[in-house]
N, C-alpha and C positions, 0 to 999 in steps of 0.2 A: 689969756687966761692961764695957760700952762705955766708961763713964767711966774705969774703971781702965786699960783699953787705951789710951785717948787720953792719959791722964796718963803712961803708960809711953812713949808716942810722944814726948811733949814732953821727958821725961827723956832718952830715947835721942838725940834730935837735938841736945840741949844738950850731952850728954857726948861724942858721936861725930860725925864729919863724914859724914853719911849722904846720898848723892846720888841713890839710886834707890829705887823702890818695892820692888823685889826685895830689896835690902839691908835696908830697913826691916822687911819681912816676916820675913826671916831672923832679925834681932835680936829681933823680937817672939816668934818661935817659941822662940828660945833662952831668952827670959824666961818661957816657959810659956803663951803665948797661941796658940791654934789659929786662925790667920788665913789668909784667901785674899788674892790680889792685889786683888780687887774690894773687900774690906773695907778694906784699907790705902788704896786709892784714895779710897774714901768718907770715911775718917777724915781724910786729907790735905785733902780739899775742905772738910769740916766745920770743921776746925781752922784753915782758911785759911792753910796753910803756904805759904811762898814759897821759891823757890830763889835763892841768892845765890852769888857767886863765892867759893870757899874759897881759902886761901893758896896752894895748889899748882896753881891754875888749874882744878880741878874745880868742880863745883857741889855745893851741899849745901842741905838743907832747914833753914829757920829759921821761927820763929814771930814774926810782926810784928803788933803791936797797932795798930789804927787808931781814930781818933776818928770814930765812926759818924755823928754829927750832920753833920759836914763832908762825909762821903761821901754822905749822902742828898741834899744839895744838888748835889753833883758829878754824881751819877747822873741826877738830874732834868734838869740842864742838858744833859748828853749826849743824853738822850732828846729834849728839846725841839729841840736843834740838828740832830739826825739824822732826826727824824720827817718823813715826807712824807704817808703815808696808811696805812690798814689796813682789812682786811676779814676776815670769818670764814667758815669752812666747818665746821659742826658743832663739833668740839672743837679746831680748829686756828685760829690767828690768823696771818695773813700781813701783815707790816708792810713797806711800802716805805720806804726811807730815802734820804737824800742819797747819791750815789755815793761809795763808799769808807767809809761810816759804819756799815754793818751790824754788823761785828764789835764795835765800841765800843758800839752800842746793845744788842746781845745781852748783852754783858758787864754793862752797866748794869742791864738787866732781871734777869739772874741775881743780881746783887749786891743788888737790892731785895728778894730773898727772898719773892716772891709765891708762897705755898704752892700756889696753884691751878695754877701753871705747872709742868709735869713737866720740861720741858727746852726749850732753844732751839737753833736751827741758823741760822747766818748765812752769807750769801754776800757779795757786794760791795755790793749795794743792796737787799737783802731779808732779813728775819728771819722765820723760821717758829717759832711757839711751839705746843707740844703742851700742851693744857690738860685737866684731869681730866674735867669735865662740860660740857655745853652751857651750863648756868646759870653755871658758873664762867667760861666763855669770855666771856659777856656782861658779867659783873662785872669781869673783867680789862680788857676794852675800855673800860669806863666809867672805871676807875682811870687807865688810860693817857691817855684823853681829858682827865681832870681835870688830869693833870700837864702835858700839852702845850698845854692851853688852846686858843686860837684858831688854832694853827699847823696848817693843813690845806691 
């Protein structure tokens, strides 16, 4: 069902200039899918849809394909450049970053798709990661340490 719904989303955004989650949810319901705003939001995130400027000045969703190997290097570089230090508290990791880099570091961590990380929250110079278990927390910290190397 999820795959059919996501295929329909791609068809809809290709055929129509859809600029909001509500508009997309309405079109999906019209196509026979019983969806909530949360489901649509999740699908948008999983499909990695982006918003671009439409011809009339409004924004619309589009599907942009990326070269994942290039992006992996890019995310590692952002993490290395922004990393200052990190510590853990049970299933939370708090990472200090260079001032102004926390949002970029959090986005890089999210894009790396570490399944152990439930979510990230970023401020100006600090990223908090919620992790599934204490064991996962230790493993994520090791992965990050491998990426950033001797930068501490």
